[in-house]
N, C-alpha and C positions, 0 to 999 in steps of 0.2 A: 345328625348325619349329613348335614348340608355340604360338608367338606367333600363328600363322595362325589357329588355332582360337579363340584369345582374341578376335581381330579379328571372327570370324564371330559370336561371342556378342555382341560390341558392336553388330554390324549389327542383330541381331534385337532388342536392347534399344532401340536408337535408332529403328528402323523401326516395329516393331509398336506400341509405345506412343506413337509420335508421331501416330498416326492413330486416330480413333474408328471402328473398322471395323464395317461391317455386312456380314457374310459374304454374298456373292452370286455365283451362278454366272454366268459370262460369257455374254452373248447374242451368239453368233458372227455371226448374220445381221446384227444391228444394227451390231456392230463393223466388219464388212466394209464395210457401206454407208458408215459414217462415215469410215473411214480412206481410202476411195477418193474421197470427195467433197472437192474442192479448196475448197469454200466452207464446209466444216464446221470448227469449232474442233478437231475430232479428226482432221483430215486427217493422215495418217501423217508426211509429210515435215515438217510443222510441228512435230509432237510430237518427232520424232527430232532435229531441229535444237535443240530445247530440251534434250533429253536429252544431246546431245553437249557442251553448255556447262554441264551439271549444274545445271539450273534446279530448285532445291529447292521452288519455289512451285507445281510441277505438282500438280493435284488428284488425288485417288485415281482418279477416273474417267479422267482423262488418262493416268495411269500404266497403268491397265488397258488402255486403247486402244492405248498404245504397245506394251506387251508382247504382247498377243494380236493386235494389228493387224499385227505383224511377220510373223505366219504367213500373211498374205494378200499379202505382197510377193513379187516374182519371185525374189529371191535366197534365200528361205527354203528351207533344205535341212537338216532336223533330223538326218539320219543321216550327213551328210558330216563327215569328221574331217580335221584338218590334220596334215601330216607333221611339223610343228613340235612336236607333242605329245611324241613320243618323245625328242627332244633336250631339251625342257624337263624331262621327268621325270628324266633323267640328272642334270641340275644340281640339282634339288630333293632328290635323294637324298644330297647331300653334307652333311657335318656343319657345315662352315663355307663362307662365300661370299667371293669376292674382288670387287673393284670391277667387273672384267670380267664376273663371274657375274651381278651385278646388272643390268648393261646387257643381257646376253644374255637374262635373264628378261623384261625389258621388251620386247625385240625379238620374242622367241618368243611371248609372250603376246599381243602386238599382232597377230601373224599369225593366231593362233587366234581372236581376237575379230573378225577380218575375216570369218571363216566364220560365227561365231555371236556377235554382239555382246553377248548377255545372259548370258554365262557368269559367274556370281558367283565361282566359284573363281579364274578368271583375274583378275578385279578384286581379289580377296583377295590374290593374289600381288603384284600391282602396288602395292597399298597398303602391303604389307610393305616392298617395295623402296623406294618413295618415302620412307617414314619413315626407313629406314636411310640413305638419301642426303640426308636433311634437306630433301627437296622437299615440304614440308608442304602447300603449296597444291594440288599435284597429288594428294596423298593424300586431302585433303578432297574434292576434285572427284570422285575415283574412289569414295569412300565414299558420296557423294550418289547417284551413278549406281547403285551396288549397292542402296541402299535403295529407289530407285525401282522396281527389278525385284522386290525382296522384297515390297514393299507390294502390287504387282499379284498376285503368287502367293498371299500369305497372306490376301488379301481374299476368296478363293474358297471356302475351306472349312477343315476341321480335320484331314482325312486319316484319320480313324479308321474310316470306313465308305465304301462306294461312294457313298452319298447325300451324304456330306460330304467327298468327295475333294478334294484340291488339284488345280487345273487347271494343266497345264504345256504348253509348246509344244516342249520339248526334254527328252529323257530325262536329260541331264546335270544339269538343274535338280533332278531328283528326289533324286539322291545328294547334291547340294550342300545341299538343304534338310534332309536327315537330319542332317548335321553341324551345321547352324545350330541345329536344335532340340535338339541335345545327344544324339542317338541314334547308335548304331553299326549299320551294315548287317549283317543276320543271315545273308547269303549266298544267299538265294533270291529270285528274281524271277519273277513269274507274271502272264501276261495273263489277266484275268478278264472274262468276258462280251464279249471282243473289243473292250473299250473302256477298261479300267482296268489300270494297272500296280499290282501289289501287291508291296511290298518287305518282307521279314521284317526284324525288328529283334533285336538281341541283348538279353539280359535288361536291363531298365531299371526305375527306381524308379516308373514310371507304369504298369507291368504292361501295356504295349501290345505286342501281338505283331507288328504290322506297320502300314504306312501305305498308303493308296490314292491313286493319281494318275490323273486323267482325261487321256487322251492322244489324243483323237480328232483333234486337229489334226496331230499327228505321223503317225498312221496314214493320214489322208486324203492326206498328201503322197505316199504310195506309190502312189496310184491314178492319178497323172498321168505 
């Protein structure tokens, strides 16, 4: 499965350098207002419809409203997990895959994406399978969708301090981003100041001990 990590590096290369990013923290009050306003160009249903068809022309602000705006939808449940994950993990542990395995990966990952549609890792698996099945149009579509989500997250910070933390709406995106950036998880996770997830990193060439993620949207979901 080493190819999967190569795909992630491809994501970051295509995504990050495709945009002239001005790092900016999300204004959650404004985003909530816009994604709930049917007359706004940032109305969530409009953005999500464009995301589903992999509209690569979405602006960075539209991508940010899509990703963070999802946390204001009724179906947002950042701590819910699918039973399909265990079955998927069993398949992914195999050294080789059959045609049936490929179909099962697509089926199981689809079930997981119904619970959380912005899992980059699930998209990664699907891109791998689509390429193996020579369904290249589907692979390109899934890659565009992954880049849309990456752009939204990467536009929020650098992650090296609380002040420059990455903003995420689901903890799984934290670990996905570590891999994308070429880091390995160091084994320790800590909630800092009741607002930031801090993940330690294994020794790396950048001498970075860990990364910070602002997780207020996740934590707020527990209050209801």
